[in-house]
Steps between C-alpha positions, in 0.01 A plus 500: 500500500503873533776736406627517858531122528682476166742771603558342841567160341751645256684708760525219758827351369660845471401580857658179624822574312520856635436372851780247466740762369409734786573221749828412331632856458334678794823633647616646168162664442495659845859620457401660168201672661727639772759623248236669287348668806841622614582640154168686477539632854847635418385669179207667674732601788274337759198712412276195452666257744179411682316426176794299365512291818126442484518391137798277570313328782196444281713361217675258737167395649355431157807298405475298822130428438579386149790282610309336785152476350482126567568549872195711581274484195195721508423471868441127470725415794834331512392174342515294821175419678468609862577243768233316693369674811646380830298239687265643762 
């Protein structure tokens, strides 16, 4: 096995644990992201509001992808095969 495969095998269990924690505590994480964004926006007096909102959206999106990685996978579909075509 190459270095990449060894690393991937060792990080697999950690990735599963982080994904489970993100699913379990998703609301708390998103609330924390919002609070941090609000605090930074106040301290900068709104000067960087657009950049803060953009970063907040990206952070929430990354957290959602991590929490729901089993739902979509890597573009492999939803896990259910398509139905049979209707009779002609």
